[in-house]
C-alpha positions as CSV (number, residue, x, y, z in Angstrom):
1,M,0.0,0.0,0.0
2,K,1.4,3.4,-1.0
3,V,1.3,6.2,1.6
4,T,0.2,9.5,0.1
5,R,0.9,13.0,1.3
6,P,-2.7,13.6,2.4
7,S,-2.7,10.5,4.6
8,L,0.6,11.5,6.1
9,A,-0.7,15.0,6.8
10,L,-3.8,13.5,8.4
11,A,-1.7,11.2,10.6
12,G,0.5,14.0,11.6
13,A,-2.4,16.2,12.5
14,A,-3.9,13.4,14.6
15,A,-0.6,13.0,16.4
16,V,-0.3,16.7,17.2
17,L,-3.9,16.8,18.6
18,A,-3.2,13.7,20.7
19,L,0.0,15.2,22.1
20,A,-1.7,18.6,22.7
21,G,-4.0,17.0,25.3
22,C,-1.2,15.3,27.2
23,G,0.2,17.1,30.2
24,S,-2.5,19.8,30.3
25,G,-3.4,18.8,33.9
26,E,-7.1,18.2,33.0
27,A,-8.8,14.9,33.3
28,A,-9.6,13.4,29.9
29,V,-13.3,13.4,29.1
30,P,-14.3,10.0,27.6
31,E,-16.3,9.6,24.4
32,T,-19.9,10.5,25.1
33,A,-21.9,7.5,26.3
34,T,-25.0,6.4,24.4
35,G,-27.8,3.9,25.2
36,S,-30.8,3.3,27.3
37,L,-31.4,5.0,30.6
38,E,-30.5,1.8,32.4
39,H,-27.2,1.5,30.4
40,L,-26.3,5.1,31.3
41,A,-27.2,4.6,34.9
42,A,-25.0,1.5,35.0
43,E,-22.1,3.6,33.5
44,A,-22.7,6.2,36.2
45,K,-22.8,3.5,38.9
46,C,-26.3,4.2,40.1
47,K,-29.6,2.3,40.4
48,P,-32.2,4.4,38.6
49,N,-35.4,5.2,40.6
50,M,-37.8,5.7,37.6
51,Q,-40.0,8.7,37.8
52,T,-41.3,9.0,34.2
53,D,-41.5,6.2,31.7
54,A,-43.1,7.5,28.6
55,D,-42.5,7.2,24.9
56,E,-41.0,10.7,24.6
57,I,-39.0,10.9,27.8
58,R,-37.7,8.5,30.5
59,Q,-36.6,10.1,33.7
60,A,-35.1,8.7,36.9
61,L,-33.6,9.8,40.2
62,C,-30.1,8.5,40.7
63,K,-27.5,8.6,43.5
64,N,-23.9,7.4,43.5
65,T,-20.8,8.3,45.5
66,D,-20.6,11.6,43.7
67,G,-24.1,12.8,44.7
68,R,-27.7,12.8,43.6
69,F,-28.8,13.6,40.1
70,V,-31.7,13.3,37.6
71,L,-31.0,11.2,34.5
72,A,-33.3,11.6,31.5
73,T,-33.3,10.0,28.1
74,F,-35.3,11.3,25.1
75,A,-36.9,9.7,22.0
76,T,-35.7,12.6,19.7
77,D,-33.0,15.3,19.6
78,R,-35.8,18.0,19.3
79,G,-37.6,16.7,22.4
80,Q,-34.3,16.8,24.3
81,R,-33.6,20.4,23.2
82,E,-37.1,21.6,24.1
83,W,-36.8,20.0,27.5
84,L,-33.5,21.6,28.1
85,N,-34.6,25.0,27.1
86,G,-37.5,24.8,29.6
87,A,-35.5,23.2,32.4
88,K,-32.5,25.6,32.2
89,D,-34.8,28.5,33.3
90,Y,-34.7,26.8,36.8
91,G,-30.9,26.9,37.0
92,G,-28.8,23.9,37.7
93,Y,-26.0,22.1,36.0
94,Y,-26.5,19.9,33.0
95,L,-24.4,17.2,31.4
96,V,-25.7,16.7,27.9
97,G,-25.2,13.8,25.6
98,R,-27.0,12.6,22.5
99,K,-30.6,12.1,23.6
100,W,-29.8,12.2,27.3
101,V,-29.2,14.7,30.1
102,A,-28.0,14.4,33.7
103,V,-28.9,17.2,36.1
104,G,-27.5,18.0,39.5
105,E,-25.1,20.0,41.6
106,E,-22.0,21.3,39.8
107,K,-19.6,18.9,41.6
108,T,-21.9,15.9,40.9
109,V,-22.2,16.7,37.2
110,D,-18.5,17.4,36.9
111,A,-17.8,13.9,38.3
112,L,-20.4,12.3,36.0
113,Q,-18.6,13.8,33.0
114,S,-15.6,11.6,33.7
115,K,-17.9,8.5,33.4
116,L,-20.4,9.5,30.7
117,G,-18.6,12.2,28.7
118,G,-20.9,14.8,27.3
119,D,-21.0,18.6,27.3
120,M,-21.5,20.8,30.4
121,E,-24.2,23.4,30.3
122,E,-25.4,25.8,33.0
123,G,-28.9,26.9,33.7
124,S,-30.2,30.5,34.2
125,E,-28.1,32.8,36.2
126,H,-31.1,34.1,38.0
127,M,-31.8,30.7,39.5
128,N,-28.2,29.6,40.0
129,P,-26.8,31.5,43.0
130,G,-23.0,31.3,42.9
131,G,-22.9,29.9,39.4
132,S,-20.3,31.0,36.9
133,H,-22.7,33.6,35.5
134,N,-22.7,35.5,38.8
135,Q,-19.6,37.6,39.5
136,S,-20.4,38.0,43.2
137,G,-20.3,34.2,43.9
138,G,-23.7,34.2,45.6
139,H,-26.4,36.1,47.4
140,Q,-26.0,37.6,50.9
141,G,-28.8,37.0,53.2
């Protein structure tokens, strides 16, 4: 098999990207998990306490050594986005994967990311005292 310049360039780019992540001091985020609510719960090392089991959404309460969280799976990407848009008005921290969401305290969701992958999103600044949107770090009272 003959090696071409484009394939060498691609291999070189992949090697540079792989090395760029090394030594950064941050924990590597795994590839985003996929699957059923039960599969995701097993990956997160929790036993799901089902709250909603419908065609469009399945939602469970979970608890593991990192804390308590809500785990939800969706039938469609659109259904997930609509749910997130409404839920984020209430604040909170969201770990988002393809057709699933985990919701909980920041430290819990951070820890889940090392197990499930996904992208971190934060809810409304008005309902998230001390969140990254707030410069003061919280309310006095």
